[in-house]
C-alpha positions in Angstrom: -47.8 4.0 12.5 -48.9 6.8 10.2 -49.0 5.5 7.1 -46.2 6.3 4.3 -48.1 8.1 1.5 -46.2 7.7 -1.7 -48.5 9.8 -3.5 -48.0 12.7 -1.9 -44.7 12.8 -2.0 -45.1 12.3 -6.3 -46.9 15.4 -5.9 -44.4 17.2 -4.6 -42.1 16.0 -6.6 -41.4 17.0 -10.5 -42.8 14.7 -12.9 -40.9 11.4 -14.2 -42.3 11.8 -17.5 -40.6 13.2 -20.5 -43.3 14.9 -23.1 -42.7 12.3 -25.2 -44.2 9.8 -22.4 -40.7 8.4 -21.7 -40.0 7.6 -18.6 -37.0 9.7 -18.1 -36.4 13.0 -16.2 -38.0 16.1 -17.3 -36.1 17.8 -14.9 -32.8 16.9 -16.2 -29.8 19.2 -14.2 -29.9 21.7 -16.8 -26.0 23.0 -16.2 -24.7 19.8 -17.1 -26.8 18.8 -19.9 -26.0 22.9 -21.5 -22.2 22.4 -20.5 -19.6 22.6 -23.0 -17.9 19.0 -21.6 -21.3 17.6 -21.6 -21.7 18.3 -25.5 -17.9 17.6 -26.3 -18.7 14.5 -24.7 -22.0 13.5 -26.7 -20.3 15.1 -29.8 -17.1 12.6 -29.4 -19.5 9.9 -28.8 -21.4 10.0 -32.1 -18.5 10.2 -34.0 -16.4 7.4 -32.3 -19.5 5.2 -33.1 -19.2 5.9 -36.6 -14.9 5.1 -36.1 -16.0 1.9 -34.7 -18.3 0.4 -37.4 -14.9 0.2 -39.2 -13.1 -2.0 -36.3 -13.7 -5.2 -36.6 -13.2 -6.4 -32.7 -16.1 -8.6 -30.5 -17.7 -6.7 -28.1 -17.1 -3.5 -29.7 -20.4 -2.6 -30.4 -22.4 -3.6 -27.8 -19.7 -1.8 -25.4 -20.5 1.6 -27.7 -24.5 0.5 -26.6 -23.5 1.0 -23.0 -21.4 3.9 -22.8 -24.7 5.0 -24.6 -27.2 3.6 -21.7 -24.2 6.0 -18.9 -24.1 9.1 -20.7 -28.0 8.9 -20.7 -27.5 8.6 -16.9 -25.4 11.3 -16.5 -27.5 13.8 -18.3 -30.2 12.3 -15.7 -27.7 12.5 -12.6 -26.1 15.6 -10.9 -22.0 14.5 -12.1 -19.3 16.4 -10.9 -18.4 18.5 -14.0 -14.7 18.1 -13.7 -15.3 14.3 -14.5 -17.3 14.5 -17.0 -15.2 16.4 -18.6 -12.2 14.3 -18.2 -14.5 11.4 -19.4 -15.3 13.4 -22.6 -11.2 13.9 -22.8 -10.7 10.7 -22.9 -13.5 9.3 -25.5 -12.3 12.4 -28.1 -8.7 10.8 -27.5 -9.8 7.4 -28.1 -11.6 8.5 -31.1 -8.9 10.2 -32.9 -6.2 7.5 -31.8 -8.7 5.2 -33.7 -9.5 6.8 -36.2 -5.7 7.2 -37.1 -5.4 3.6 -36.7 -8.2 2.5 -39.2 -6.4 5.2 -41.5 -3.1 2.9 -41.5 -4.4 -0.4 -41.4 -6.3 1.0 -44.8 -3.4 2.5 -46.6 -0.8 0.0 -45.6 -3.1 -3.1 -47.0 -5.5 -1.4 -49.6 -8.3 -1.5 -47.4 -8.0 -5.1 -46.1 -5.7 -5.2 -42.9 -6.8 -5.7 -39.7 -5.6 -4.0 -36.7 -3.2 -6.3 -34.8 -4.1 -9.0 -32.5 -2.7 -7.2 -29.4 -4.4 -4.5 -30.0 -7.7 -6.2 -30.7 -7.5 -8.0 -27.0 -7.1 -4.7 -24.9 -10.3 -3.6 -27.2 -11.9 -6.6 -26.0 -10.9 -6.2 -22.6 -11.9 -2.3 -22.6 -15.5 -2.7 -23.7 -15.9 -5.5 -21.3 -15.5 -2.8 -18.4 -17.8 -0.7 -20.8 -20.4 -3.5 -21.1 -20.4 -4.1 -17.2 -21.0 -0.3 -16.4 -23.7 -0.1 -18.9 -25.4 -2.9 -17.0 -24.7 -1.5 -13.7 -26.4 2.2 -14.6 -29.1 0.1 -16.6 -29.8 -1.9 -13.4 -30.1 1.6 -11.4 -32.3 3.1 -14.0 -34.6 0.3 -13.8 -35.3 0.5 -10.2 -38.7 1.3 -8.5 -39.5 4.3 -8.4 -39.8 4.5 -5.0 -36.3 3.0 -4.6 -35.0 5.9 -6.9 -36.4 8.3 -4.8 -35.0 6.8 -1.4 -31.5 6.5 -2.5 -31.2 9.3 -5.3 -28.2 10.4 -3.8 -26.4 6.8 -3.6 -27.6 6.2 -7.6 -25.5 8.9 -8.2 -22.3 8.2 -6.3 -22.8 4.6 -7.7 -22.7 6.4 -11.8 -19.6 8.5 -10.8 -17.8 5.1 -9.9 -18.4 3.4 -12.9 -17.7 6.7 -15.1 -14.4 6.6 -13.0 -14.1 2.9 -14.3 -15.0 3.9 -17.9 -12.5 6.6 -18.0 -9.6 4.7 -16.7 -10.7 1.5 -18.7 -10.1 4.1 -21.5 -6.2 5.5 -20.2 -4.9 2.3 -20.1 -5.9 1.3 -23.5 -4.5 4.8 -24.4 -1.3 4.9 -22.6 -0.5 0.8 -23.6 -1.3 1.5 -27.3 0.9 4.9 -27.3 4.1 2.8 -25.4 3.6 -0.4 -27.8 3.6 1.5 -30.6 0.9 -0.9 -32.0 0.1 1.6 -35.0 3.0 0.6 -36.8 3.7 -1.6 -39.4 4.7 -6.0 -38.7 8.0 -5.1 -40.0 8.7 -1.7 -38.2 7.9 -3.3 -34.9 10.0 -6.2 -35.5 12.3 -3.6 -36.7 11.8 -1.9 -33.1 12.0 -4.9 -31.4 15.4 -6.5 -33.4 16.8 -2.9 -32.2 15.5 -1.9 -28.9 18.4 -3.3 -27.3 21.0 -1.1 -29.3 18.6 2.2 -28.6 18.1 1.7 -25.0 22.1 1.3 -24.7 22.8 4.5 -26.5 20.2 6.2 -23.8 22.3 4.8 -21.3 25.7 5.9 -23.4 24.0 9.5 -23.3 23.4 9.5 -19.2 26.7 7.8 -18.8 27.8 11.3 -21.0 26.4 13.9 -18.6 26.8 11.8 -15.4 30.9 12.6 -16.9 30.3 16.4 -17.8 28.9 16.8 -14.4 31.9 15.3 -12.7 34.3 17.4 -14.5 32.2 20.4 -13.7 32.2 19.6 -10.0 35.5 19.1 -10.0 36.4 22.7 -11.5 34.1 24.1 -9.2 35.8 22.3 -6.0 33.4 19.6 -5.6 35.5 16.1 -5.0 33.1 13.1 -6.2 29.7 12.3 -7.4 27.6 10.9 -4.1 24.6 10.2 -3.0 24.0 13.2 -0.4 20.6 12.0 1.4 22.2 9.0 2.1 24.1 10.1 4.9 22.5 8.7 8.5 21.7 12.5 8.9 20.5 13.7 6.1 18.8 10.6 5.0 14.9 11.8 3.3 13.2 8.0 5.6 12.2 8.5 9.1 15.0 7.5 11.2 15.1 7.6 14.9 17.4 6.0 17.4 16.7 3.6 20.0 14.8 4.4 22.8 16.9 4.4 26.6 17.0 1.2 27.5 16.0 -0.3 24.6 18.5 -3.1 22.5 21.2 -2.6 24.8 23.0 -6.3 24.3 22.6 -5.9 20.5 24.1 -1.9 21.0 26.3 -4.0 23.7 27.9 -6.4 21.4 28.7 -3.6 18.4 30.4 -1.4 20.5 32.8 -4.2 21.9 33.6 -4.5 18.1 34.0 -1.3 17.4 35.9 -1.2 20.8 38.5 -3.6 19.6 39.8 -1.5 16.7 41.2 -2.4 13.4 40.6 -6.6 12.7 43.1 -8.5 13.9 44.4 -12.4 12.1 43.4 -15.1 14.1 46.2 -15.8 17.1 46.8 -19.8 16.4 49.3 -20.0 19.0 47.4 -18.5 21.9 44.3 -20.3 20.4 42.5 -16.8 20.6 39.6 -17.5 18.4 37.6 -14.6 19.4 35.6 -13.8 16.2 34.5 -10.1 17.4 37.9 -9.4 17.7 38.8 -10.7 14.2 35.8 -9.6 12.1 36.2 -6.8 9.7 32.1 -6.6 8.9 29.5 -7.3 11.1 26.5 -8.6 9.8 22.9 -7.7 11.4 20.3 -9.6 9.5 16.4 -9.7 10.5 13.9 -11.6 9.5 12.1 -11.4 6.2 9.1 -8.8 7.2 10.4 -5.7 7.6 9.8 -3.8 11.5 12.3 -5.2 13.8 14.2 -2.9 14.1 17.2 -3.0 12.2 17.6 0.1 10.5 17.2 2.1 13.9 20.5 -0.1 15.2 22.7 1.3 12.0 21.2 4.9 12.9 21.7 4.7 16.6 25.2 3.2 16.0 26.4 5.6 13.5 25.3 8.5 15.6 27.3 7.3 18.4 30.7 6.3 16.3 30.1 9.9 14.8 30.3 11.7 18.0 33.4 9.8 19.0 35.1 10.6 15.4 34.7 7.0 14.6 32.6 7.1 11.6 34.1 6.9 8.3 31.2 7.2 6.2 27.4 5.8 6.3 25.0 5.0 3.5 21.4 4.8 4.2 19.9 2.3 1.1 16.2 3.8 0.4 13.7 2.6 -2.4 12.5 6.1 -2.1 15.3 7.4 -3.4 17.0 6.6 -7.0 20.7 7.9 -5.6 20.2 6.1 -2.1 19.4 2.4 -3.7 21.5 3.0 -6.9 24.5 0.4 -5.9 26.6 1.8 -8.2 26.5 5.0 -5.4 27.3 2.9 -2.2 31.2 3.2 -2.4 32.0 6.7 -4.4 29.7 7.8 -1.6 31.6 6.1 0.6 35.3 7.6 -0.8 33.6 11.0 -0.6 32.6 10.6 3.3 36.3 9.2 4.0 37.5 12.2 2.5 36.2 14.6 4.4 37.2 12.6 7.7 41.0 12.5 6.2 42.4 15.0 4.2 45.2 13.0 2.8 42.9 10.6 1.3 40.6 13.3 -0.1 43.8 14.8 -2.1 44.6 11.8 -3.3 41.0 10.8 -4.2 41.0 14.5 -6.1 44.3 13.7 -8.3 42.6 10.3 -9.3 39.4 11.9 -10.7 41.6 14.8 -12.3 43.8 12.3 -14.2 40.5 10.4 -15.2 36.9 11.6 -14.5 35.1 8.7 -15.3 36.7 6.9 -12.5 33.6 7.0 -10.4 31.4 5.3 -12.9 33.0 2.0 -13.5 32.0 -1.4 -12.2 31.6 -1.6 -8.7 35.0 -4.0 -8.4 37.0 -1.2 -10.0 35.1 1.5 -7.7 36.5 0.0 -4.7 40.1 -0.6 -6.3 39.9 2.5 -7.3 38.4 4.7 -4.8 39.3 2.4 -1.7 41.8 0.1 -1.9 44.4 2.3 -3.9 43.7 5.6 -2.1 44.4 3.8 1.4 47.2 1.9 0.7 49.1 5.6 -0.8 48.0 7.5 2.6 48.8 4.5 5.2 48.7 5.6 8.7 47.3 8.9 8.0 43.6 7.1 7.6 42.2 6.9 11.5 40.2 3.5 12.5 36.9 4.1 11.7 33.8 2.3 11.0 31.5 2.0 7.5 27.9 1.7 8.0 25.7 0.6 5.3 22.0 0.3 6.3 19.5 -2.0 4.2 21.6 -3.0 1.7 18.9 -5.2 0.8 16.9 -1.9 -0.3 19.3 -1.5 -3.6 16.9 -1.3 -6.8 18.7 -3.9 -8.3 19.1 -7.3 -6.2 21.0 -8.9 -7.8 24.1 -5.7 -7.3 24.2 -6.7 -3.8 26.2 -10.1 -4.8 28.4 -7.8 -6.7 29.0 -5.8 -3.8 29.7 -8.4 -1.2 31.8 -10.9 -3.6 33.8 -7.1 -4.0 33.6 -6.6 -0.6 34.9 -10.0 0.1 37.8 -9.6 -2.7 39.5 -6.5 -1.2 37.9 -6.5 2.1 42.0 -7.5 4.0 43.2 -4.3 1.9 40.6 -2.1 3.2 42.2 -2.1 6.5 42.1 0.3 9.3 38.3 0.5 7.5 35.7 -1.9 9.3 32.0 -2.1 7.8 28.7 -2.7 9.8 25.8 -3.7 7.3 22.4 -4.4 8.1 19.8 -5.9 5.8 17.1 -9.2 5.4 18.4 -12.3 5.1 17.5 -12.2 1.4 18.5 -15.2 -1.1 21.9 -13.3 -2.8 22.8 -11.4 0.6 23.2 -15.0 1.9 24.7 -16.8 -0.5 27.1 -13.9 -1.0 27.8 -14.3 3.1 28.5 -17.8 2.9 31.7 -17.4 0.5 34.6 -18.4 2.4 36.6 -15.3 2.1 33.5 -13.3 3.3 32.2 -15.5 5.7 36.2 -15.7 7.3 35.9 -12.4 8.5 32.4 -11.6 9.3 30.8 -11.6 12.7 26.9 -12.3 11.9 23.9 -11.1 14.9 20.4 -12.4 13.7 17.8 -10.1 15.4 14.8 -12.6 15.5 17.5 -15.4 17.4 17.1 -12.8 20.6 15.6 -13.7 23.5 12.2 -13.0 23.3 11.6 -12.1 26.9 14.5 -9.7 26.1 12.7 -8.4 22.5 9.5 -7.7 25.1 11.1 -6.0 27.8 12.6 -3.3 25.0 8.7 -3.0 23.7 7.4 -2.3 27.1 9.7 -0.1 27.7 9.5 1.9 24.4 5.3 2.2 24.6 4.9 2.8 28.3 7.1 5.7 27.2 5.5 6.7 24.2 2.2 6.2 25.9 3.9 8.2 28.7 3.6 11.2 26.6 0.6 10.9 25.0 -0.6 10.8 28.2 0.9 14.1 29.7 -0.3 15.7 25.8 -3.7 14.7 26.2 -4.0 15.1 29.9 -5.6 12.0 30.4 -6.9 10.5 33.5 -4.1 9.2 36.0 -5.5 5.1 35.0 -4.5 5.2 31.9 -3.5 3.5 29.9 -3.7 0.2 32.3 -0.8 -1.7 33.1 -2.2 -4.8 31.7 -3.2 -3.1 28.0 0.8 -2.1 27.3 0.9 -5.7 28.0 -1.3 -6.6 25.2 0.4 -4.1 23.3 3.9 -5.7 24.1 2.4 -9.0 23.0 0.5 -8.0 19.7 3.7 -6.4 18.7 4.9 -9.7 18.1 8.7 -9.0 18.6 8.4 -5.8 15.7 8.5 -2.4 16.7 7.3 -1.2 13.4 4.0 -2.5 15.0 4.9 -1.3 18.2 5.6 2.3 16.9 2.7 2.7 14.3 0.5 1.8 16.9 2.5 5.0 18.7 1.8 6.9 16.0 -2.0 5.6 15.9 -2.9 6.4 18.8 -1.4 10.0 19.5 -3.0 11.0 16.1 -4.3 14.4 16.2 -6.6 13.8 13.7 -8.6 12.0 16.0 -7.5 13.6 19.3 -8.8 10.8 21.7 -6.2 8.6 22.5 -8.0 6.6 24.5 -10.6 5.3 21.6 -7.4 4.7 20.0 -6.0 2.3 21.8 -9.2 0.4 22.3 -9.8 0.1 18.8 -6.5 -1.3 18.5 -7.0 -3.9 21.3 -10.7 -4.6 20.1 -9.8 -4.7 16.0 -6.2 -6.4 16.3 -6.4 -10.8 17.0 -3.8 -12.5 16.9 -5.3 -15.7 14.3 -1.9 -16.7 12.5 1.5 -17.3 12.8 2.5 -15.3 9.7 5.2 -13.2 11.2 3.6 -9.9 9.3 -0.2 -11.4 10.3 -1.1 -8.8 12.8 1.2 -5.5 11.5 -1.5 -6.2 8.7 -4.3 -5.7 10.7 -3.3 -2.9 12.2 -2.9 -1.2 8.5 -5.8 -2.0 8.1 -7.2 -0.9 10.9 -5.4 2.6 10.2 -7.2 2.8 6.9 -10.6 1.5 7.5 -10.9 3.9 10.5 -9.6 6.8 7.9 -12.3 5.5 5.4 -15.3 3.9 7.2 -16.9 4.6 4.6 -15.8 5.3 1.0 -18.1 5.8 -2.6 -16.0 4.2 -5.7 -15.1 7.3 -6.2 -13.3 7.8 -3.5 -11.4 4.6 -3.2 -11.0 4.9 -6.7 -9.1 8.5 -5.8 -7.3 7.6 -2.7 -6.3 4.3 -4.1 -4.4 6.7 -7.1 -2.8 9.4 -4.7 -1.7 6.1 -1.9 -0.3 4.3 -5.7 1.9 7.6 -6.6 3.1 7.7 -2.9 4.1 4.4 -2.9 5.7 3.4 -6.4 7.5 6.8 -7.4 10.9 6.2 -8.0 11.4 9.4 -6.9 8.9 10.7 -4.0 6.9 14.0 -4.8 6.0 16.9 -2.6 1.8 17.6 -2.3 1.8 19.9 -4.7 4.1 18.4 -7.5 1.2 15.3 -6.6 -1.8 17.6 -7.2 -0.4 18.9 -10.3 -0.1 15.5 -12.2 -3.2 14.0 -10.8 -5.7 17.0 -10.0 -8.8 15.9 -7.1 -11.8 17.6 -6.5 -11.4 15.9 -3.4 -8.5 17.3 -1.6 -5.3 15.6 -1.3 -4.4 17.2 1.6 -7.5 16.1 3.2 -7.1 12.9 2.4 -3.3 12.1 3.6 -3.9 14.1 6.9 -5.9 10.8 8.1 -2.9 8.8 7.2 -0.1 9.9 9.4 0.2 7.4 11.1 1.9 5.3 8.4 2.5 8.6 5.8 4.4 11.6 6.4 2.6 14.8 5.5 5.5 17.6 5.6 3.5 21.7 6.4 5.6 23.0 3.4 3.6 21.8 0.2 6.8 21.3 -1.5 8.6 18.9 0.4 8.6 15.0 -0.7 5.3 13.0 0.9 6.8 9.4 2.4 6.0 6.6 3.7 7.1 5.9 7.7 8.1 2.4 7.1 8.7 0.3 3.9 6.6 -2.4 5.2 3.2 -0.3 4.6 4.4 0.0 0.6 4.6 -4.5 0.8 1.3 -4.6 2.6 -0.8 -2.1 -0.2 0.7 -4.1 -3.1 0.1 -7.8 -1.8 -3.1 -9.2 -2.6 -2.6 -11.9 -0.2 -1.9 -9.4 2.9 -4.0 -6.4 1.7 -7.6 -8.5 1.4 -9.7 -5.1 1.0 -10.0 -4.4 -2.4 -10.7 -0.5 -2.0 -7.3 -0.1 -0.8 -5.2 -3.0 -2.8 -2.9 -1.6 -5.1 -2.1 -3.4 -8.5 1.6 -2.1 -9.5 0.8 -3.0 -13.3 -2.8 -0.8 -13.3 -1.1 2.1 -11.1 1.9 2.1 -13.2 -0.6 2.6 -16.3 -2.4 5.7 -14.6 1.2 7.1 -13.9 2.4 6.9 -17.3 -1.0 8.3 -17.9 -1.0 11.5 -15.7 2.9 12.3 -17.0 1.7 12.2 -20.5 -0.9 14.8 -19.6 1.3 17.1 -17.2 3.7 16.3 -20.8 0.6 18.4 -23.1 1.0 21.5 -20.8 4.7 21.9 -21.3 6.9 24.7 -22.9 9.7 24.2 -24.6 12.6 26.7 -24.6 10.4 28.4 -21.9 13.5 31.0 -21.1 13.8 31.6 -24.7 17.5 30.9 -26.2 18.2 31.5 -29.2 20.5 28.7 -29.3 18.9 25.7 -28.4 21.9 23.3 -28.4 24.1 25.7 -25.8 24.0 24.3 -22.2 22.7 25.9 -19.1 26.8 27.0 -18.1 27.2 28.3 -21.9 24.2 31.0 -21.6 25.0 33.8 -20.1 22.5 35.7 -17.6 20.6 32.3 -17.5 18.8 33.2 -14.0 17.9 36.7 -15.3 16.6 35.4 -18.4 14.7 32.8 -16.3 13.1 34.9 -13.7 11.9 38.0 -16.1 10.4 35.3 -18.3 8.6 34.3 -14.9 6.9 37.4 -14.3 
């Protein structure tokens, strides 16, 4: 084998010596060295060093030296110009912030003061990140010449990763400092703490006033009641499907028998008829603590069937993906609104109540039930037909404590809500369990616990579902006649461990058109997932890990941070955003659409870029934010850090907002008070 001639290779490459004999490359990437972003970065860092000398924080000086090391490395390697610009922007912002801080401290203390301890702690934490990155970059620069030639591209990626870490450390520090208002005097901070509750209460009051105005406008416009539009089963923003034919037969049969009994009756003490299904006004379906047993699918199926039979009074599908659908105070006004659509007499009573008191829908939950359900039902009497109200995923309400209030109030008034019956699904969370133990509610509730269904029944349903799903995939891809093997289907059933979400995710993973090879995808699942734990979500976690690892088998530090940022926005935002909305908040050099297309087995990416991106199931969120479940740090999302990043992105976006875009003279005017507002807005957009 011929010997590798390192000297010959060196002779073909640019000299590694500078004119002064140093060890840096004489041929720096000229486009970067001469770029405005790099010049701004160098200038900001130079001034920053002067400012930092006036700030007595341990490690800050060493951290700045580390930044210089990183800056030198940036100059010698090919780096993304947008990353350098972002880096420069953060350093400049931090420099200005610290300049203001030192000036304020000097003015307030006659030159002898110090910055707050909490701010010092955060600066030390930020400096530590810089020092660690500086050491990493220095180690890269000290590698042997031959090694650097071979790993040149990887070195550039590693340095890019360190730039990202430093940039985010500055962003985190900046946002935390802005939120904490730590540049003010100690007595001002104390005043804010003392009166913060009053400020928050005032803001809440203002929000309430806006809701009241909206309610009055709705009444005058012919609308009846504020309600959560997407809470209905057929308008839900969540991905809902009916049960596959032939599955959940026993459970659905029990629900339909309960419905067919009509309005609940009191137990017959004379005949000894104590059939709970006949006397139950509430049917509670609950499943194990982990999501994915199919409760929402059952609720959706029941709502569909009842609607076709004119027996559905209302449906409210709670979802943490929508601020209205997880607001407990929206549940009963929405139910009342839908009951009004079913019964015109009920609607007229509600309209009269609202005209007399527009704030009635904004009252506390017990009053909502009494004013919007109990009294109107008594007023309409037999005009209200027998019907069922479906409330799904009650545990997804944003305020866990409010679920107790909902159920306590229901227990208090349920005997006065005839002819309504209530089907409720939830996880057995402590607040919900305690409420259902109340004697008033327990006596009129029929419980159904999903994980007590016989295992062979669940396995039969899963096999039925998977066989049909794989048959569709086989037909779509024109797979061989022998695929899938019966044994493979049975293995998938066993791996599902009773979780329909596992089976559904596996089917989407196998079908994924991004890979276009269902045989290989099925083999990946069967080889990559093994039963090594008794935890109910263990195998689902393995499947989620496999989906992520196959989509991103090798990742640079830069891509990992961008992926986590993207996923973090999707799983943590209170209101889901569209692809275009996310792109405005977090511009990425790598197409966000390309990233998300690889994850279509767990994320819904609409073709329309203006429609919101959503998780297929909340269990994926629970997996990503739990370090005990998501064991790969490349994918683990830390909510505290992510919220800081999101706050920073929002502040960046706000910098570009224009005040009074429609150029209305009266800044205090309501939209309804401005003539030709639509035309004015269109003209300003042209």
